[in-house]
PDB file of N, CA, C and O in Angstrom:
ATOM      1  N   MET A   1     123.814 166.727  99.826  1.00  0.00           N
ATOM      2  CA  MET A   1     122.402 167.959 100.193  1.00  0.00           C
ATOM      3  C   MET A   1     121.365 167.231  99.821  1.00  0.00           C
ATOM      4  O   MET A   1     120.274 167.435 100.354  1.00  0.00           O
ATOM      5  N   ILE A   2     121.505 166.356  98.946  1.00  0.00           N
ATOM      6  CA  ILE A   2     120.299 166.097  98.532  1.00  0.00           C
ATOM      7  C   ILE A   2     119.605 164.869  99.500  1.00  0.00           C
ATOM      8  O   ILE A   2     118.472 164.932  99.976  1.00  0.00           O
ATOM      9  N   ARG A   3     120.352 163.987  99.634  1.00  0.00           N
ATOM     10  CA  ARG A   3     120.415 163.063 101.316  1.00  0.00           C
ATOM     11  C   ARG A   3     119.505 163.619 101.879  1.00  0.00           C
ATOM     12  O   ARG A   3     118.308 163.332 101.884  1.00  0.00           O
ATOM     13  N   TRP A   4     120.250 164.740 102.556  1.00  0.00           N
ATOM     14  CA  TRP A   4     119.864 165.671 103.844  1.00  0.00           C
ATOM     15  C   TRP A   4     118.687 165.590 103.899  1.00  0.00           C
ATOM     16  O   TRP A   4     117.952 164.999 104.689  1.00  0.00           O
ATOM     17  N   PHE A   5     118.305 166.782 102.208  1.00  0.00           N
ATOM     18  CA  PHE A   5     117.053 166.825 102.404  1.00  0.00           C
ATOM     19  C   PHE A   5     115.702 166.265 101.977  1.00  0.00           C
ATOM     20  O   PHE A   5     114.565 166.734 101.920  1.00  0.00           O
ATOM     21  N   PHE A   6     116.498 164.557 101.574  1.00  0.00           N
ATOM     22  CA  PHE A   6     115.103 163.634 101.980  1.00  0.00           C
ATOM     23  C   PHE A   6     114.881 163.681 102.951  1.00  0.00           C
ATOM     24  O   PHE A   6     113.865 164.265 103.327  1.00  0.00           O
ATOM     25  N   GLU A   7     116.049 162.864 104.123  1.00  0.00           N
ATOM     26  CA  GLU A   7     115.631 163.056 105.245  1.00  0.00           C
ATOM     27  C   GLU A   7     115.265 163.885 106.132  1.00  0.00           C
ATOM     28  O   GLU A   7     114.919 163.293 107.154  1.00  0.00           O
ATOM     29  N   LYS A   8     115.153 165.425 106.229  1.00  0.00           N
ATOM     30  CA  LYS A   8     114.654 166.384 106.991  1.00  0.00           C
ATOM     31  C   LYS A   8     112.673 166.466 106.643  1.00  0.00           C
ATOM     32  O   LYS A   8     111.644 166.725 107.267  1.00  0.00           O
ATOM     33  N   LEU A   9     113.101 166.051 105.246  1.00  0.00           N
ATOM     34  CA  LEU A   9     111.580 165.471 104.141  1.00  0.00           C
ATOM     35  C   LEU A   9     110.878 164.845 104.994  1.00  0.00           C
ATOM     36  O   LEU A   9     109.949 165.445 105.535  1.00  0.00           O
ATOM     37  N   ARG A  10     111.192 163.302 105.363  1.00  0.00           N
ATOM     38  CA  ARG A  10     110.650 162.570 105.758  1.00  0.00           C
ATOM     39  C   ARG A  10     110.571 162.448 107.333  1.00  0.00           C
ATOM     40  O   ARG A  10     109.777 161.923 108.114  1.00  0.00           O
ATOM     41  N   ASN A  11     111.592 163.070 107.438  1.00  0.00           N
ATOM     42  CA  ASN A  11     110.983 163.369 109.033  1.00  0.00           C
ATOM     43  C   ASN A  11     110.335 163.730 109.715  1.00  0.00           C
ATOM     44  O   ASN A  11     110.006 163.457 110.870  1.00  0.00           O
ATOM     45  N   LEU A  12     109.873 165.035 108.354  1.00  0.00           N
ATOM     46  CA  LEU A  12     108.481 166.341 109.081  1.00  0.00           C
ATOM     47  C   LEU A  12     107.468 164.840 108.329  1.00  0.00           C
ATOM     48  O   LEU A  12     106.896 165.220 107.307  1.00  0.00           O
ATOM     49  N   PHE A  13     107.262 163.728 108.568  1.00  0.00           N
ATOM     50  CA  PHE A  13     105.771 162.940 107.995  1.00  0.00           C
ATOM     51  C   PHE A  13     106.132 162.042 108.750  1.00  0.00           C
ATOM     52  O   PHE A  13     105.149 161.716 109.415  1.00  0.00           O
ATOM     53  N   SER A  14     107.330 161.232 109.126  1.00  0.00           N
ATOM     54  CA  SER A  14     107.227 159.957 109.721  1.00  0.00           C
ATOM     55  C   SER A  14     107.725 159.941 111.057  1.00  0.00           C
ATOM     56  O   SER A  14     108.916 160.219 111.199  1.00  0.00           O
ATOM     57  N   THR A  15     106.978 159.643 112.159  1.00  0.00           N
ATOM     58  CA  THR A  15     108.230 159.755 113.282  1.00  0.00           C
ATOM     59  C   THR A  15     107.635 158.149 114.477  1.00  0.00           C
ATOM     60  O   THR A  15     106.561 157.548 114.502  1.00  0.00           O
ATOM     61  N   GLU A  16     108.551 158.012 115.056  1.00  0.00           N
ATOM     62  CA  GLU A  16     108.531 156.756 115.090  1.00  0.00           C
ATOM     63  C   GLU A  16     107.377 156.328 116.223  1.00  0.00           C
ATOM     64  O   GLU A  16     106.917 157.194 116.968  1.00  0.00           O
ATOM     65  N   VAL A  17     107.005 155.145 116.292  1.00  0.00           N
ATOM     66  CA  VAL A  17     105.732 155.127 117.743  1.00  0.00           C
ATOM     67  C   VAL A  17     106.484 154.316 118.653  1.00  0.00           C
ATOM     68  O   VAL A  17     107.244 153.398 118.345  1.00  0.00           O
ATOM     69  N   PRO A  18     106.210 154.730 119.792  1.00  0.00           N
ATOM     70  CA  PRO A  18     106.697 154.120 121.342  1.00  0.00           C
ATOM     71  C   PRO A  18     106.090 152.778 120.912  1.00  0.00           C
ATOM     72  O   PRO A  18     105.243 152.730 120.021  1.00  0.00           O
ATOM     73  N   ALA A  19     106.674 151.341 121.762  1.00  0.00           N
ATOM     74  CA  ALA A  19     106.357 149.881 121.315  1.00  0.00           C
ATOM     75  C   ALA A  19     104.753 149.943 122.455  1.00  0.00           C
ATOM     76  O   ALA A  19     103.803 149.166 122.357  1.00  0.00           O
ATOM     77  N   ALA A  20     104.886 151.086 123.453  1.00  0.00           N
ATOM     78  CA  ALA A  20     103.776 150.836 124.283  1.00  0.00           C
ATOM     79  C   ALA A  20     102.773 151.815 123.751  1.00  0.00           C
ATOM     80  O   ALA A  20     101.905 152.153 124.555  1.00  0.00           O
ATOM     81  N   LEU A  21     102.724 152.353 122.507  1.00  0.00           N
ATOM     82  CA  LEU A  21     101.168 153.251 121.876  1.00  0.00           C
ATOM     83  C   LEU A  21     101.211 152.571 120.591  1.00  0.00           C
ATOM     84  O   LEU A  21     100.262 152.677 119.814  1.00  0.00           O
ATOM     85  N   ALA A  22     102.416 151.764 120.263  1.00  0.00           N
ATOM     86  CA  ALA A  22     101.693 150.953 118.873  1.00  0.00           C
ATOM     87  C   ALA A  22     100.728 150.104 119.466  1.00  0.00           C
ATOM     88  O   ALA A  22     101.445 149.112 119.343  1.00  0.00           O
ATOM     89  N   ALA A  23      99.556 149.580 120.087  1.00  0.00           N
ATOM     90  CA  ALA A  23      98.653 148.131 120.056  1.00  0.00           C
ATOM     91  C   ALA A  23      97.498 150.005 119.592  1.00  0.00           C
ATOM     92  O   ALA A  23      96.695 149.802 118.682  1.00  0.00           O
ATOM     93  N   CYS A  24      97.487 150.878 119.920  1.00  0.00           N
ATOM     94  CA  CYS A  24      96.653 151.745 120.964  1.00  0.00           C
ATOM     95  C   CYS A  24      96.863 152.962 118.928  1.00  0.00           C
ATOM     96  O   CYS A  24      95.885 153.560 118.479  1.00  0.00           O
ATOM     97  N   GLU A  25      98.057 152.977 118.296  1.00  0.00           N
ATOM     98  CA  GLU A  25      98.076 153.878 117.501  1.00  0.00           C
ATOM     99  C   GLU A  25      97.698 152.777 115.661  1.00  0.00           C
ATOM    100  O   GLU A  25      97.042 153.031 114.651  1.00  0.00           O
ATOM    101  N   PHE A  26      98.515 151.644 116.094  1.00  0.00           N
ATOM    102  CA  PHE A  26      97.649 151.162 114.721  1.00  0.00           C
ATOM    103  C   PHE A  26      96.582 149.481 115.009  1.00  0.00           C
ATOM    104  O   PHE A  26      96.274 148.813 114.022  1.00  0.00           O
ATOM    105  N   ASP A  27      96.278 149.160 116.025  1.00  0.00           N
ATOM    106  CA  ASP A  27      95.488 148.540 117.052  1.00  0.00           C
ATOM    107  C   ASP A  27      93.592 148.296 116.806  1.00  0.00           C
ATOM    108  O   ASP A  27      92.815 147.378 116.541  1.00  0.00           O
ATOM    109  N   CYS A  28      93.546 150.084 117.163  1.00  0.00           N
ATOM    110  CA  CYS A  28      92.976 150.526 117.190  1.00  0.00           C
ATOM    111  C   CYS A  28      92.170 151.735 117.022  1.00  0.00           C
ATOM    112  O   CYS A  28      92.575 152.888 117.167  1.00  0.00           O
ATOM    113  N   ARG A  29      90.658 151.255 116.611  1.00  0.00           N
ATOM    114  CA  ARG A  29      89.665 152.020 116.057  1.00  0.00           C
ATOM    115  C   ARG A  29      89.804 153.843 116.842  1.00  0.00           C
ATOM    116  O   ARG A  29      89.941 154.873 116.181  1.00  0.00           O
ATOM    117  N   GLU A  30      89.710 153.746 118.431  1.00  0.00           N
ATOM    118  CA  GLU A  30      89.327 154.912 118.623  1.00  0.00           C
ATOM    119  C   GLU A  30      90.406 155.943 118.785  1.00  0.00           C
ATOM    120  O   GLU A  30      91.521 155.773 119.278  1.00  0.00           O
ATOM    121  N   VAL A  31      89.966 156.877 118.362  1.00  0.00           N
ATOM    122  CA  VAL A  31      90.601 158.476 117.795  1.00  0.00           C
ATOM    123  C   VAL A  31      91.680 158.557 119.393  1.00  0.00           C
ATOM    124  O   VAL A  31      92.861 158.211 119.363  1.00  0.00           O
ATOM    125  N   GLU A  32      91.024 159.046 120.621  1.00  0.00           N
ATOM    126  CA  GLU A  32      91.614 159.411 121.653  1.00  0.00           C
ATOM    127  C   GLU A  32      90.597 158.738 122.524  1.00  0.00           C
ATOM    128  O   GLU A  32      89.393 158.537 122.361  1.00  0.00           O
ATOM    129  N   CYS A  33      91.582 158.392 123.683  1.00  0.00           N
ATOM    130  CA  CYS A  33      91.154 157.732 125.218  1.00  0.00           C
ATOM    131  C   CYS A  33      90.541 158.544 125.807  1.00  0.00           C
ATOM    132  O   CYS A  33      90.046 159.324 124.995  1.00  0.00           O
ATOM    133  N   LEU A  34      90.206 158.886 127.176  1.00  0.00           N
ATOM    134  CA  LEU A  34      90.766 158.989 128.676  1.00  0.00           C
ATOM    135  C   LEU A  34      91.718 158.394 129.325  1.00  0.00           C
ATOM    136  O   LEU A  34      91.958 157.207 129.101  1.00  0.00           O
ATOM    137  N   THR A  35      92.501 159.193 130.340  1.00  0.00           N
ATOM    138  CA  THR A  35      93.250 158.334 130.982  1.00  0.00           C
ATOM    139  C   THR A  35      92.957 157.012 131.152  1.00  0.00           C
ATOM    140  O   THR A  35      93.538 155.979 130.819  1.00  0.00           O
ATOM    141  N   LYS A  36      91.234 157.407 132.141  1.00  0.00           N
ATOM    142  CA  LYS A  36      91.037 156.028 132.753  1.00  0.00           C
ATOM    143  C   LYS A  36      90.819 154.456 131.386  1.00  0.00           C
ATOM    144  O   LYS A  36      91.275 153.317 131.482  1.00  0.00           O
ATOM    145  N   GLU A  37      89.984 155.055 130.286  1.00  0.00           N
ATOM    146  CA  GLU A  37      89.742 154.432 129.453  1.00  0.00           C
ATOM    147  C   GLU A  37      91.381 153.953 128.821  1.00  0.00           C
ATOM    148  O   GLU A  37      91.642 152.755 128.934  1.00  0.00           O
ATOM    149  N   PHE A  38      92.167 154.618 128.348  1.00  0.00           N
ATOM    150  CA  PHE A  38      93.411 153.894 128.435  1.00  0.00           C
ATOM    151  C   PHE A  38      93.912 152.492 129.265  1.00  0.00           C
ATOM    152  O   PHE A  38      93.989 151.302 128.960  1.00  0.00           O
ATOM    153  N   LEU A  39      94.277 153.480 130.766  1.00  0.00           N
ATOM    154  CA  LEU A  39      94.828 152.084 132.117  1.00  0.00           C
ATOM    155  C   LEU A  39      94.175 151.734 131.954  1.00  0.00           C
ATOM    156  O   LEU A  39      93.589 152.816 132.012  1.00  0.00           O
ATOM    157  N   THR A  40      93.143 150.837 131.644  1.00  0.00           N
ATOM    158  CA  THR A  40      91.877 150.203 131.605  1.00  0.00           C
ATOM    159  C   THR A  40      92.119 148.956 130.460  1.00  0.00           C
ATOM    160  O   THR A  40      91.638 147.901 130.874  1.00  0.00           O
ATOM    161  N   CYS A  41      92.616 148.865 129.409  1.00  0.00           N
ATOM    162  CA  CYS A  41      92.232 149.278 127.868  1.00  0.00           C
ATOM    163  C   CYS A  41      92.722 147.765 127.249  1.00  0.00           C
ATOM    164  O   CYS A  41      93.738 147.676 126.560  1.00  0.00           O
ATOM    165  N   PRO A  42      91.876 146.595 127.581  1.00  0.00           N
ATOM    166  CA  PRO A  42      92.426 145.019 127.333  1.00  0.00           C
ATOM    167  C   PRO A  42      92.686 145.348 126.247  1.00  0.00           C
ATOM    168  O   PRO A  42      93.891 145.258 126.483  1.00  0.00           O
ATOM    169  N   ARG A  43      92.668 145.629 125.329  1.00  0.00           N
ATOM    170  CA  ARG A  43      93.714 145.471 123.832  1.00  0.00           C
ATOM    171  C   ARG A  43      95.407 146.373 124.049  1.00  0.00           C
ATOM    172  O   ARG A  43      96.504 146.218 123.513  1.00  0.00           O
ATOM    173  N   ARG A  44      94.802 147.454 125.256  1.00  0.00           N
ATOM    174  CA  ARG A  44      96.614 147.659 125.341  1.00  0.00           C
ATOM    175  C   ARG A  44      97.159 147.062 125.746  1.00  0.00           C
ATOM    176  O   ARG A  44      98.340 146.901 125.439  1.00  0.00           O
ATOM    177  N   LEU A  45      96.159 146.047 127.215  1.00  0.00           N
ATOM    178  CA  LEU A  45      96.936 145.619 128.061  1.00  0.00           C
ATOM    179  C   LEU A  45      97.850 144.047 127.541  1.00  0.00           C
ATOM    180  O   LEU A  45      98.911 143.522 127.878  1.00  0.00           O
ATOM    181  N   GLN A  46      96.535 143.657 126.367  1.00  0.00           N
ATOM    182  CA  GLN A  46      97.325 142.043 125.824  1.00  0.00           C
ATOM    183  C   GLN A  46      98.262 142.287 124.960  1.00  0.00           C
ATOM    184  O   GLN A  46      99.035 141.366 124.695  1.00  0.00           O
ATOM    185  N   LYS A  47      98.469 143.921 124.136  1.00  0.00           N
ATOM    186  CA  LYS A  47      99.477 143.770 123.568  1.00  0.00           C
ATOM    187  C   LYS A  47     100.347 144.463 124.303  1.00  0.00           C
ATOM    188  O   LYS A  47     100.926 145.218 123.521  1.00  0.00           O
ATOM    189  N   ALA A  48     100.822 144.639 125.576  1.00  0.00           N
ATOM    190  CA  ALA A  48     102.420 145.178 126.092  1.00  0.00           C
ATOM    191  C   ALA A  48     102.740 144.173 127.038  1.00  0.00           C
ATOM    192  O   ALA A  48     103.759 144.256 127.724  1.00  0.00           O
ATOM    193  N   GLU A  49     101.749 143.002 127.144  1.00  0.00           N
ATOM    194  CA  GLU A  49     101.987 141.596 127.882  1.00  0.00           C
ATOM    195  C   GLU A  49     102.592 141.416 126.657  1.00  0.00           C
ATOM    196  O   GLU A  49     103.743 141.777 126.410  1.00  0.00           O
ATOM    197  N   ALA A  50     101.983 140.968 126.024  1.00  0.00           N
ATOM    198  CA  ALA A  50     103.095 139.987 125.104  1.00  0.00           C
ATOM    199  C   ALA A  50     104.597 140.606 124.656  1.00  0.00           C
ATOM    200  O   ALA A  50     105.611 139.918 124.542  1.00  0.00           O
ATOM    201  N   LEU A  51     104.529 141.812 124.466  1.00  0.00           N
ATOM    202  CA  LEU A  51     105.690 143.007 124.679  1.00  0.00           C
ATOM    203  C   LEU A  51     106.744 142.282 125.650  1.00  0.00           C
ATOM    204  O   LEU A  51     107.879 141.844 125.463  1.00  0.00           O
ATOM    205  N   LYS A  52     105.899 142.336 126.758  1.00  0.00           N
ATOM    206  CA  LYS A  52     106.792 141.909 128.121  1.00  0.00           C
ATOM    207  C   LYS A  52     107.552 140.812 127.645  1.00  0.00           C
ATOM    208  O   LYS A  52     108.704 141.021 127.265  1.00  0.00           O
ATOM    209  N   ARG A  53     106.921 139.322 127.602  1.00  0.00           N
ATOM    210  CA  ARG A  53     106.896 138.368 127.986  1.00  0.00           C
ATOM    211  C   ARG A  53     107.848 137.815 126.412  1.00  0.00           C
ATOM    212  O   ARG A  53     108.239 136.655 126.282  1.00  0.00           O
ATOM    213  N   LEU A  54     108.068 138.858 125.400  1.00  0.00           N
ATOM    214  CA  LEU A  54     108.704 138.260 123.838  1.00  0.00           C
ATOM    215  C   LEU A  54     110.038 139.583 124.884  1.00  0.00           C
ATOM    216  O   LEU A  54     110.537 139.024 125.860  1.00  0.00           O
ATOM    217  N   SER A  55     110.279 140.352 124.778  1.00  0.00           N
ATOM    218  CA  SER A  55     111.709 140.885 124.971  1.00  0.00           C
ATOM    219  C   SER A  55     112.019 139.859 126.734  1.00  0.00           C
ATOM    220  O   SER A  55     113.130 140.193 127.147  1.00  0.00           O
ATOM    221  N   GLU A  56     111.691 139.354 127.208  1.00  0.00           N
ATOM    222  CA  GLU A  56     111.826 138.638 128.682  1.00  0.00           C
ATOM    223  C   GLU A  56     112.241 137.179 128.412  1.00  0.00           C
ATOM    224  O   GLU A  56     112.490 136.459 129.379  1.00  0.00           O
ATOM    225  N   ALA A  57     112.354 136.582 126.860  1.00  0.00           N
ATOM    226  CA  ALA A  57     112.273 135.491 126.312  1.00  0.00           C
ATOM    227  C   ALA A  57     114.233 135.408 126.229  1.00  0.00           C
ATOM    228  O   ALA A  57     114.832 136.476 126.099  1.00  0.00           O
ATOM    229  N   GLU A  58     114.785 134.496 126.291  1.00  0.00           N
ATOM    230  CA  GLU A  58     116.014 134.337 125.852  1.00  0.00           C
ATOM    231  C   GLU A  58     116.220 134.294 124.356  1.00  0.00           C
ATOM    232  O   GLU A  58     115.514 133.651 123.579  1.00  0.00           O
ATOM    233  N   PRO A  59     117.236 135.027 124.038  1.00  0.00           N
ATOM    234  CA  PRO A  59     116.980 134.334 122.510  1.00  0.00           C
ATOM    235  C   PRO A  59     118.115 133.073 123.269  1.00  0.00           C
ATOM    236  O   PRO A  59     118.859 132.885 124.231  1.00  0.00           O
ATOM    237  N   THR A  60     117.456 132.300 121.735  1.00  0.00           N
ATOM    238  CA  THR A  60     118.368 130.844 120.883  1.00  0.00           C
ATOM    239  C   THR A  60     119.925 131.611 120.910  1.00  0.00           C
ATOM    240  O   THR A  60     120.342 132.741 120.656  1.00  0.00           O
ATOM    241  N   ASN A  61     120.488 130.374 121.348  1.00  0.00           N
ATOM    242  CA  ASN A  61     122.550 130.645 121.146  1.00  0.00           C
ATOM    243  C   ASN A  61     122.933 129.911 120.129  1.00  0.00           C
ATOM    244  O   ASN A  61     124.111 129.557 120.173  1.00  0.00           O
ATOM    245  N   ASN A  62     122.014 129.405 118.789  1.00  0.00           N
ATOM    246  CA  ASN A  62     122.847 127.688 118.033  1.00  0.00           C
ATOM    247  C   ASN A  62     124.378 128.626 117.604  1.00  0.00           C
ATOM    248  O   ASN A  62     124.230 128.513 116.387  1.00  0.00           O
ATOM    249  N   PHE A  63     125.306 129.202 117.699  1.00  0.00           N
ATOM    250  CA  PHE A  63     126.857 128.665 117.639  1.00  0.00           C
ATOM    251  C   PHE A  63     127.108 128.161 118.776  1.00  0.00           C
ATOM    252  O   PHE A  63     128.082 127.422 118.922  1.00  0.00           O
ATOM    253  N   LYS A  64     126.141 128.517 119.949  1.00  0.00           N
ATOM    254  CA  LYS A  64     126.802 127.692 121.253  1.00  0.00           C
ATOM    255  C   LYS A  64     126.762 126.123 121.353  1.00  0.00           C
ATOM    256  O   LYS A  64     127.711 125.461 121.774  1.00  0.00           O
ATOM    257  N   SER A  65     125.348 125.496 120.846  1.00  0.00           N
ATOM    258  CA  SER A  65     125.145 124.266 120.758  1.00  0.00           C
ATOM    259  C   SER A  65     125.735 124.002 119.678  1.00  0.00           C
ATOM    260  O   SER A  65     126.193 122.862 119.757  1.00  0.00           O
ATOM    261  N   GLN A  66     125.929 124.412 118.834  1.00  0.00           N
ATOM    262  CA  GLN A  66     126.644 123.659 117.264  1.00  0.00           C
ATOM    263  C   GLN A  66     128.391 123.516 117.172  1.00  0.00           C
ATOM    264  O   GLN A  66     129.078 122.752 116.493  1.00  0.00           O
ATOM    265  N   SER A  67     128.800 124.645 118.204  1.00  0.00           N
ATOM    266  CA  SER A  67     130.309 124.253 118.662  1.00  0.00           C
ATOM    267  C   SER A  67     130.667 123.293 119.453  1.00  0.00           C
ATOM    268  O   SER A  67     131.865 123.013 119.483  1.00  0.00           O
ATOM    269  N   SER A  68     129.438 122.316 120.553  1.00  0.00           N
ATOM    270  CA  SER A  68     129.727 122.043 121.139  1.00  0.00           C
ATOM    271  C   SER A  68     130.033 120.720 120.527  1.00  0.00           C
ATOM    272  O   SER A  68     131.047 120.060 120.753  1.00  0.00           O
ATOM    273  N   THR A  69     128.985 120.375 119.675  1.00  0.00           N
ATOM    274  CA  THR A  69     128.654 119.038 118.825  1.00  0.00           C
ATOM    275  C   THR A  69     130.051 118.997 118.199  1.00  0.00           C
ATOM    276  O   THR A  69     130.497 117.852 118.273  1.00  0.00           O
ATOM    277  N   LEU A  70     131.049 120.008 117.500  1.00  0.00           N
ATOM    278  CA  LEU A  70     131.779 119.466 116.190  1.00  0.00           C
ATOM    279  C   LEU A  70     133.559 118.809 117.442  1.00  0.00           C
ATOM    280  O   LEU A  70     134.504 118.231 116.906  1.00  0.00           O
ATOM    281  N   GLY A  71     133.535 119.069 118.746  1.00  0.00           N
ATOM    282  CA  GLY A  71     134.418 118.550 118.786  1.00  0.00           C
ATOM    283  C   GLY A  71     134.932 118.944 120.485  1.00  0.00           C
ATOM    284  O   GLY A  71     135.986 118.490 120.932  1.00  0.00           O
TER     285      GLY A  71
END
């Protein structure tokens, strides 16, 4: 019961920020942007490109390379 109460309370004060808006939410001094400013914002575009590259990067598979050297 207490756990449920604290989870509800936490959800009132914290919400997850979508990755696409993280640069705006955490790395920007502007409080609000017009649509045109948002679409052309270099800071947001740079962060979005970095996130895209990160998500497209192939994870390394160390287990596969180790098992091939074991025999």
